N, C-alpha and C positions, 0 to 999 in steps of 0.2 A: 202051724207055720210052714211046715213041709208041703202041705197041700197047697198053700198059697204060692209057694215058691215054684211048685211043679206047674201050677196053672200060669203063672207068669213066664216060665220057660216055654210052655206050649204055645202061648199067645205070641211069644217073640219068634219062635221057630216058624210058626204059621206066617207071621208078618213077613219074615225074611224070604220065605219060600214064594209068597205072592209078589214080593218086590223083585226077586230074581226072575220070575216069569215075566213081569212087566217089562224089566230092563232087557230080558232076552228078546222079546218081541219088538221092543223099541228099536233094538240095534239091528237085529237080523230079520224081522218080519218081512220088510219090503224086498230085500235081496233074495229071500227064500221064495217069495211069491213071484218075483221077476223070473228067476231061474226056473221054477215050476211051470209057469205059463209059456216060457220060451220052449221048454222041452215038449210040453203038451201039444202046443200048436204046430210044432215041427213034425209031429206024428199025424196030425189030423189034416194037414195039407201039405203037398209035396213041394209047393213053391214058397213056402213060408220062409225057409232059410236061404233062398236065393239072394245073390248079392243086390239085385235091382230091388227086391221086396225090402231088404234091410235098409237100403237107402231111402225107399219110399217111407218106411216107418220114421227114420231119423228126420227126413224133410218135413213130413206132416206134423212131427212133435215139436220141431225146432222153435216155431213162433210161440206156442204156448209155453214151452220151457223158458224161453227168453223173458217173456213178460212175467212168468211166475217167479223169477229171481227177485223183481221188485216187490212182488206180493209176499215172498218169503221173509225179506229183511224187515218189512213193515210188521208182519205178524209176530216176528221175534220180539219187536219192541212193544208189542201189546196193542197194535193198531191194525187196520185193515183198509185197503183201497178197493172198492168194487166198481170204480169208475175206469178201470184200466182199459176196458175195450172200447169205451167211448173216447179215451185219451188216444188210443191207437187210430181212431177214425179221425181225430183232430189232426194228428201228425200227418196222416195220409192225405187229408184234404189240403192242408197247408202245403205240403210238398208238391203234390201233383197239381194243385191249383196254381201255385207260382209258376211251375214249368209250362203248363199248357195255356193258362189265361194271361200270363204276364211275361212269357219268354224269359224267365229268370235262369241263369246258369244252374245246372242240375246239382252241382256240389253245394252251391249257396242255398238252393231250395232244400236240399237234404238237411243242411245245418239248421235252416229256419224251422224245418219239421221237427227236429230233435229239440230246438229251443221251445217250441210250442208245447211238446210233451213235458218239458221241465217245468214250463209256466203253469200247466194244468196241475202238476204235482205240488207247486209252490202254493197255488190258490187253495188246493185241499188242505195243506198244512196250516194256512191262516185261519180257515174255518175250525179246524180241529184244535189248534194250540192256543190261539188268542181269543177266539170267540167261544171256544170250549164246547163245541158240538161233538158228541161221540163220532168217531171216525166212520163207523158204519152208516149212521144217518147223514153225515156231511157228504160222504162220497156218493151215497145213494141219490142225493139231490144233484150233485155235480154231474153225476153220470147222465142224468136227464138233460141238464143244461148244456153239456158238451155235445151231446148227441143232436140236440135241437139245433145248435149253431151250425153243425155239419149239414143238416138237412136244409137250413135257411140258405147256405151259401150254394149248395149243389142243386137247390129247388127240386130235390127228389130225383135228379137224373145222374147218370154216370158222367164222370169227366175223363176224357181220353183224347189222344191226338198224336200226330206224327212227331210232336216235340218230345214225346217220351221215347228216347232212343234205346237202341240195344244195350248201351252202356248202363243205363239205369235198370233196364230189365234183367241185366246179368246178376244184380243183387239177389233177386229172388228166383231166377231161372238157371243161372250159370253153374258150371262145375270147375272145380280146381282139382286135378289129379283123380277125376271120376267121383269126387265128393261134392254134393250140392253146396253152393255157397252159404245158404241159410244155416246148414249144419256147421260149417267152418266158423261162421259168426257166433253161432251158439256155443261152441267149444271155447272160443277166445273169451267170450263174455263170462262164462262160468269159471274158467281159470282166473280171470281178473278179480271177480267177486269172491271166489273162494280165498284167494290170497288176502283181499282187503279185510274180509270178515274173520280171518283166522290169525293174521299177524299184525293188525293195526289197532289203534285206540278206538277208531270208529266201531269196529266189531266188538270190542270189549264193552264199550258204552252202550251199544245196542242190546246186548244181552242183559247188562245190569239194569237198563231202564225196563225191559220187558219182565225182569224177575221181581224188581221192587224199586219203582221210580223214586220214592221217598228216600230210601237208603242211597240210591245213586246221587240224589241232590245233595244229601248230607256229605257224600264223598267228594263233592266238587264237580260233579258231571253237569254240563250245561244241556239239560235234557231238551230244552226247546230247540236249541240249535241242531242238535243230533237228529231230532225227529223231522225238522225242516229238511235236512240234507236227505233223510231216508225218503220222504215224500217226493223230493225232487228226483232222487235216483229211480223211484217207482215209476214217475212220469217218463223218465229217460228211457228205461227198458221198454216201457209200453210204446213209445215213440218208434223205437227200433223195430219192434214187432210190426207196428202199422206201415212202416216204410217197406219193410221186407214184403209184406202182404200186397201192397199196391204195386211193387216192383214185379212180383209174380203175376198179378192180374193184368198189368199194364194200364190200369185205370183206378178210379176211386169213386165211391158213392157214399152218400151219408150214412147208410146202414152198414158200412164196413165193420167187420168183426162183431157184429151183433150176437150176443149169446155166448161169446168166448169167455166171459167172466167164470162161468160154471167149470170149464175145464182148467182154467188157470188156478183157481182156489182149490180144486180137487187135487191137482198136481202138488201144490204146496202142502196140502193137509196129508196126502199120501206119503209125501217125503218126510213126514214126522213132525212138522211144525205144530206147536201147541197153540190152541185158540187162546189160552190164557196168557201167552207171551213168555219170553225167557228161554224158549226151547226151539230148537230147529238147526238144521245144517244145509247151507246152500247146495252142496253137492248131492244131497239126498233128494232134493227137489227135481234134479235131473232124473233120478231113478223113478220118482213118481210120475213125471211126465211120460217117460218111456213106457211105464207099465200101462198107462192109459193108451199110448199109441199102439202097443201091442195088442191090447184088447180090441181096439177099434179096427186095426188092420185085419186081425183074425176074423172077426165078425163079418167084414166085407169079403174076405176070401172064402168064407164058409156060407156066404149068401143069406146071412141072417138079416132079418127085417130091420130097417133102420128104427122102427118103433121100439123093437127089443134093445137096440143099441142105447136108446135113451133110457130105458128102464135099468139097463146095466150100469150106465154111467151114474145114474142117481143112487143105485144100490152101492156102488163102489164108494161114493162120497159119504153116504150114511154109515157104512162099515168103518171108514177111516175116522169119521167124527165120533163113532161110538167107542172105538179103541181109545182115542184121545180122552174121551169122558171117563172111561174106566180107569185109565192110567192116572188121571188127575185125582180121582177119588181114592185110589190106593196110596197116593203120595200124601 
């Protein structure tokens, strides 16, 4: 009997130790990696800590971080949207197309671009919620459809013209108190979404659905309505990212933001969002995006080949997914 009790205690102790390690790295892993890389690269290159370079990192990270907000909240609910880059292109094409081809007021055009992004999110939600296609498959299909419509409208050419004024370009190129406008927009959006998903019922319901949708339904949560809202918000953040990108470029083309899905999803996973749903924090997605930004910036400063940058980015994503898998098994 005593041997059985001793064995039980040892198993319980070992489990608690493993759980402590998992919790420790879940909470402090990304901040520790962030600080470590920041210190390391500051020694490896003298210009890394310069104000201009820090602003470059933040500006380069801002669009991915903004779009990753929508990815994060969807993944917390147990869904995923991989059409976000194509949605960025749709919003950009609608906005710039209205300004250049139809001489529409820039504010109205921006609002139409945002509405187009929300519509893309709504369409995704219809396929996922009502037709019941898995979110990965549904958004894989809409990713191609949205991108195709962008190329059909642009005919493979860039859209630009004098109608795109400095006021519109200020969104992506301007500065306020020496801080790039995309960075300011990023900070404002993160503040809003952190408050929403920490202090409102929408946040509570999102975590409940991601943890166990059946239990959430029994508790009176309208999961369909919540998921529709989340997909629309995902389209909204993608649209903002697309508009900022076109503002910075001063033009748009059908291939806008092609391939950005990888960095967006990596930022969310690095931030600690679980692929199984129910776990994740919006604020940590910003840390994940900044970690990617620091890595990419440092490799450019150190003249590391872009091919190795691709290898590194893929390795970072695999590492983050591996940690998530190990953590899920321990739980």
